[in-house]
C-alpha positions in Angstrom: 0.0 0.0 0.0 1.3 3.5 -0.9 1.1 5.8 2.1 -0.8 9.1 1.3 2.2 11.1 2.6 4.2 9.7 -0.4 1.5 9.9 -3.0 1.7 11.8 -6.2 0.2 15.3 -6.4 -0.4 17.7 -9.3 2.1 20.3 -8.1 4.8 17.9 -9.1 3.9 18.2 -12.7 6.1 21.3 -13.2 9.6 19.7 -13.3 11.4 23.0 -13.7 9.8 24.3 -10.5 10.7 21.0 -8.8 14.3 21.4 -9.9 14.4 25.0 -8.6 13.1 23.9 -5.2 15.6 21.1 -5.0 18.5 23.4 -5.9 17.2 26.0 -3.5 17.1 23.7 -0.5 20.6 22.4 -1.2 22.0 26.0 -1.6 20.3 27.0 1.7 22.3 24.4 3.5 25.5 25.7 2.1 24.7 29.2 3.2 24.3 28.0 6.8 27.9 26.7 6.9 29.6 29.8 5.3 30.9 31.0 8.7 32.3 27.6 9.8 35.8 26.2 9.5 36.5 22.5 8.7 37.5 22.1 12.4 34.1 23.5 13.5 32.4 20.9 11.3 34.3 18.0 12.8 33.3 18.2 16.5 30.7 16.2 18.3 30.1 17.4 21.9 27.5 14.8 23.0 25.7 11.8 21.5 22.6 13.9 20.5 24.8 16.3 18.5 26.1 15.3 15.1 29.1 17.0 13.4 28.2 19.5 10.8 29.9 17.5 8.1 27.9 14.4 9.1 24.7 16.4 8.4 26.0 17.5 5.0 26.8 13.9 4.1 23.7 12.2 5.6 21.1 14.3 3.7 23.1 13.6 0.5 23.1 9.9 1.4 19.3 10.1 1.6 19.0 11.4 -2.0 21.6 8.9 -3.3 20.0 5.9 -1.5 16.4 6.5 -2.3 16.6 8.3 -5.6 19.9 8.2 -7.5 20.8 4.5 -7.0 17.4 2.9 -7.7 16.1 5.3 -10.3 18.9 6.8 -12.4 20.2 4.5 -15.1 24.0 4.4 -15.1 24.4 6.1 -11.8 27.9 5.7 -10.3 28.0 5.4 -6.5 30.3 8.0 -5.1 31.8 5.8 -2.4 30.4 2.4 -1.4 31.5 2.9 2.2 29.3 6.0 2.7 26.2 3.8 3.1 27.6 2.6 6.4 29.0 6.0 7.6 26.0 8.1 6.8 22.9 5.9 7.3 21.3 7.2 10.4 18.8 4.5 11.6 17.3 2.8 8.5 17.8 -0.8 9.4 16.3 -2.0 6.1 19.0 -0.3 4.2 21.9 -1.6 6.2 24.2 -1.2 9.2 25.2 2.2 10.6 28.3 3.7 12.2 27.4 4.3 15.9 25.7 7.6 16.4 27.8 8.6 19.5 31.0 8.1 17.5 30.3 10.3 14.5 32.8 12.9 15.8 35.6 10.3 15.8 35.9 10.2 12.0 38.4 12.7 10.7 38.0 11.2 7.3 36.2 11.6 4.9 37.3 15.3 4.9 34.9 18.2 4.5 36.3 18.7 1.0 35.4 15.1 0.1 31.9 15.5 1.5 31.3 18.6 -0.5 32.4 16.8 -3.6 29.9 14.0 -2.6 27.1 16.6 -2.4 27.9 18.0 -5.9 28.0 14.4 -7.3 24.6 13.5 -6.0 23.0 16.9 -6.8 24.0 16.5 -10.4 22.5 13.0 -10.5 19.2 14.0 -8.9 19.0 17.1 -11.2 19.4 14.8 -14.2 16.8 12.4 -12.8 14.3 15.3 -12.4 14.8 16.3 -16.0 14.9 12.9 -17.6 12.7 10.4 -15.7 9.8 8.9 -17.7 6.3 10.0 -16.9 5.4 6.6 -15.3 8.6 6.7 -13.1 8.0 10.3 -12.2 4.9 9.5 -10.2 7.0 7.4 -7.9 10.1 9.6 -7.9 8.5 13.1 -7.3 7.1 12.3 -3.8 10.5 10.9 -2.7 12.3 14.1 -3.9 9.8 16.2 -1.9 10.5 13.9 1.2 14.2 14.3 0.7 13.9 18.1 0.6 11.8 18.2 3.7 14.3 15.8 5.4 17.1 18.3 4.5 15.1 21.1 6.0 14.9 19.2 9.2 18.7 18.7 9.2 19.2 22.4 8.5 17.6 23.0 11.9 19.6 20.3 13.5 22.8 21.6 11.9 22.2 25.0 13.6 21.3 23.6 17.0 24.1 21.2 16.9 26.8 23.7 16.0 25.5 26.1 18.6 26.2 23.4 21.2 29.6 22.8 19.8 30.7 26.4 19.6 29.3 27.2 23.1 31.9 24.9 24.7 34.8 27.3 24.2 35.9 29.8 26.9 35.3 32.6 24.3 32.4 31.2 22.2 32.5 31.9 18.5 29.5 33.5 16.8 29.1 32.0 13.3 26.7 34.8 12.2 28.1 38.4 12.3 24.7 40.1 12.5 23.8 41.5 15.9 21.2 39.9 18.1 17.9 41.8 17.9 17.5 44.0 21.0 14.3 43.5 22.9 12.5 46.1 25.0 12.0 45.6 28.7 10.1 42.6 29.8 6.7 42.3 28.2 3.5 43.0 30.2 1.8 40.1 32.0 0.6 37.6 29.5 -3.0 37.7 28.5 -5.0 34.5 27.9 -6.9 33.5 24.8 -10.1 31.5 25.4 -10.7 28.7 22.9 -14.0 26.9 22.7 -14.1 23.2 23.2 -16.2 20.5 21.7 -15.7 17.7 19.1 -12.7 18.9 17.2 -10.6 17.5 14.3 -6.9 17.1 14.7 -4.2 16.1 12.3 -3.5 16.7 8.6 -6.1 16.7 5.9 -3.4 16.1 3.3 -3.5 19.1 1.0 0.2 19.5 0.5 3.2 17.7 1.9 2.9 16.3 5.4 4.9 13.7 7.4 3.2 10.4 8.1 3.0 11.1 11.8 0.6 14.0 11.1 -2.0 11.5 9.7 -4.8 10.6 9.8 -7.0 13.5 10.6 -9.3 12.4 13.4 -11.9 13.6 15.9 -11.2 14.2 19.6 -13.3 15.7 22.4 -11.7 18.8 23.8 -12.9 20.8 26.8 -12.8 24.6 26.5 -9.5 26.1 27.6 -7.5 29.3 28.0 -4.0 29.5 26.7 -1.3 32.2 27.0 -1.1 34.7 24.1 2.7 34.4 24.1 5.6 32.2 25.1 7.2 32.7 28.5 9.9 35.4 28.6 13.4 35.4 29.9 12.3 37.8 32.7 9.6 35.4 33.9 11.9 32.5 33.8 14.7 34.4 35.5 12.3 35.1 38.4 11.7 31.3 38.7 15.5 30.7 38.8 16.2 33.4 41.3 13.3 32.4 43.6 14.8 28.9 44.0 12.7 27.0 41.5 15.5 24.7 40.8 15.9 23.8 44.4 12.2 23.0 45.2 11.5 19.3 44.6 7.8 19.9 45.1 7.7 21.6 41.7 9.3 18.9 39.7 8.2 15.6 38.2 10.0 12.7 39.8 12.1 11.9 36.7 12.8 15.6 36.3 14.0 16.1 39.8 16.4 13.1 39.4 17.6 14.5 36.1 18.2 17.9 37.6 20.2 16.5 40.5 22.2 14.1 38.5 23.2 16.8 36.0 23.5 19.8 38.3 21.1 21.8 36.2 20.4 25.3 37.7 19.2 27.4 34.7 18.5 27.1 30.9 21.3 25.6 28.8 23.0 28.7 27.5 22.6 31.0 30.4 25.6 32.1 32.4 25.8 33.9 35.7 28.9 35.9 36.8 29.3 38.8 39.2 25.5 39.2 39.5 25.0 39.4 35.8 23.1 37.0 33.5 24.3 36.4 30.0 23.2 34.1 27.2 25.2 32.5 24.4 23.5 32.9 21.0 24.5 32.2 17.5 25.1 35.9 17.3 27.6 35.7 20.2 27.5 36.1 24.0 24.8 38.7 25.0 23.4 40.2 28.2 20.3 38.3 29.0 17.4 40.2 27.4 14.3 40.1 29.6 11.9 40.6 26.6 13.0 37.6 24.6 11.4 34.2 25.0 13.2 31.7 27.2 14.6 28.9 25.2 16.8 25.8 25.5 14.8 24.4 28.4 13.7 20.7 28.8 10.2 19.5 29.2 11.1 18.9 32.9 12.0 22.5 33.3 8.9 23.6 31.5 6.7 21.5 33.7 8.4 22.8 36.9 7.9 26.4 35.8 4.3 25.8 35.0 3.8 24.2 38.4 5.5 27.2 40.0 3.1 29.5 38.2 0.1 27.5 39.2 -0.6 26.7 35.6 0.1 23.8 33.2 1.6 22.9 29.9 -0.9 22.7 27.1 -1.7 19.4 25.3 -0.6 19.0 21.7 -4.3 19.2 20.7 -4.6 22.6 22.4 -1.5 23.9 20.7 -2.8 22.7 17.3 -6.1 24.5 17.9 -4.3 27.6 18.8 -2.1 27.4 15.7 -5.2 26.9 13.5 -7.2 29.7 14.9 -4.4 32.2 15.6 -1.6 31.6 13.1 0.8 34.3 14.3 4.4 34.2 13.2 7.6 34.9 15.0 11.2 34.5 13.7 11.7 31.6 11.3 14.7 30.4 9.4 15.3 32.6 6.4 14.0 35.8 8.1 17.2 37.8 7.2 20.2 37.0 9.3 18.2 36.2 12.5 19.1 33.0 14.3 17.5 33.6 17.7 13.8 34.1 18.8 12.5 37.7 18.4 11.2 40.1 21.0 7.9 39.5 22.7 5.2 42.2 22.4 2.6 43.4 24.9 -0.6 42.8 22.9 -3.4 40.4 23.9 -3.2 38.7 20.5 -1.4 35.4 19.9 2.3 35.8 19.3 4.9 33.6 17.7 2.7 30.5 17.4 4.9 29.6 14.4 8.6 30.2 14.9 10.5 31.7 17.8 10.7 28.7 20.0 9.3 25.1 19.9 6.7 24.8 22.6 6.6 21.7 24.9 3.3 20.0 25.2 2.2 17.7 28.0 1.5 15.0 25.4 3.5 11.9 24.9 4.4 11.1 21.2 2.2 8.3 20.1 0.4 7.3 16.9 -2.9 8.8 16.0 -5.9 6.4 15.7 -5.6 4.5 12.4 -1.9 5.5 11.8 0.4 3.2 9.9 3.9 4.0 8.5 4.7 4.0 4.8 5.9 0.8 3.1 9.6 0.1 2.8 12.6 1.8 4.4 11.1 5.3 4.4 8.5 3.9 6.8 11.3 3.9 9.5 11.2 7.7 9.4 8.8 8.6 12.3 6.7 5.7 13.6 9.6 3.8 15.2 10.3 6.6 17.6 6.8 6.6 19.2 8.0 5.7 22.6 9.5 7.7 25.4 9.2 11.1 23.6 7.4 14.3 24.3 5.6 16.3 21.6 6.6 19.9 20.7 4.6 22.2 18.5 5.0 25.4 16.5 8.6 25.6 15.1 11.5 27.8 16.0 13.8 30.4 14.7 15.8 27.6 13.1 12.7 26.1 11.3 12.3 27.1 7.6 9.1 29.0 6.9 7.7 26.5 4.3 8.5 23.6 6.6 6.1 24.3 9.5 2.3 24.0 9.7 -0.3 23.7 12.4 -0.2 19.9 12.3 3.6 19.4 12.5 4.6 17.1 15.4 8.1 17.5 16.6 9.3 15.1 19.3 12.2 14.8 21.7 12.9 13.1 25.1 11.8 15.1 28.1 15.4 15.9 29.0 16.4 17.4 25.7 17.2 21.1 25.7 19.7 21.8 23.0 16.9 22.6 20.6 15.2 26.1 20.6 12.6 24.8 23.0 10.4 27.1 25.1 7.2 27.3 27.1 3.6 28.4 26.5 1.3 28.0 29.5 -2.4 27.1 29.7 -4.7 27.8 32.5 -5.2 25.1 35.0 -8.8 24.0 35.4 -10.1 24.8 38.9 -11.8 21.8 40.5 -15.3 22.2 41.7 -15.8 22.6 45.5 -15.7 19.3 47.2 -19.0 18.0 48.6 -19.1 17.9 52.4 -20.9 15.1 54.1 -23.9 16.0 56.1 
């Protein structure tokens, strides 16, 4: 059975437009590494982080494995060993070099990997131009999937290199543009009421969607109130300075154990010295700006903050309804030279629903009713991770504008915080007064 996420759609008929989109995605990746040295692109600072050059090779391996090799007559494999080095987790394709050891490989060099990219780009471009009409109906959805896959790795490339560069005593800023300055902390957040009832969640499959967004289905949703904006640095700093990281009553049991074991005392890139808070960004080390959204917090930290505020994290259903009804945009990848969430305003309207920071939900990552993965190796893309993960919604400043939508489901373990992950709060339902016995 062909999964609908990989089905042919009329927009693929214009091959010149398809070629331009493919070339554009590949060029965007190269622009992101313009400020990096070969040494920068070699380092792996933790198992979750992959070296930049691994990202460059892996997205190319995807196009070679699923398009050039099986569909382009006469294609010459660039290097047979790359299948082992740059396969991420596709068991049906073959074995993989261990994820935690990607940074141990000094070879192939960055120069060789860039040659690999050019080799495969030429092959896929030729395939787009020359594939027969019958073959094109199978190939076009895979090209689109490969492009969306590369968009995901553009975001990972940015978040990974941020972690790498932050380790130095004098952290390097790969982007020369200055961090946007925010005004003083925004006014107290207002709350948007959203009506409940029988709602539909998930993708209806108009354009491209990932398989985990399907199928669209009905859920019962109680009415709720949700904050018009993400939590600010000022609000989170108050939590830190009031002892929020020392109060076990605020934390989930797993979160408290994680906090203690790792000595976590504040968001990932915050620093405190001589009474002054600073934050490392891709634009360099900056005084902590109170009017920017807090980011790089785990789901554990988000839940503890919500408890401290007497509120809660929204469910992924609530975040999707907010995104559908109030599709406000914050900073997204490609908005000039901005690689950090933008300032928060003071209005009562929804802010930065798309972009800025990914927002943790209280929902575990699980299949929708009726879900099934696509056939073949591409079916290992999302479904196999539906265990032990937490859903995030909305996209971040590292998410490309055409890559995000209301139904998009991101997912990471609750302890992950090297992504641009932040917090949006929902009102806690007040229980009815308890009945007293006569």
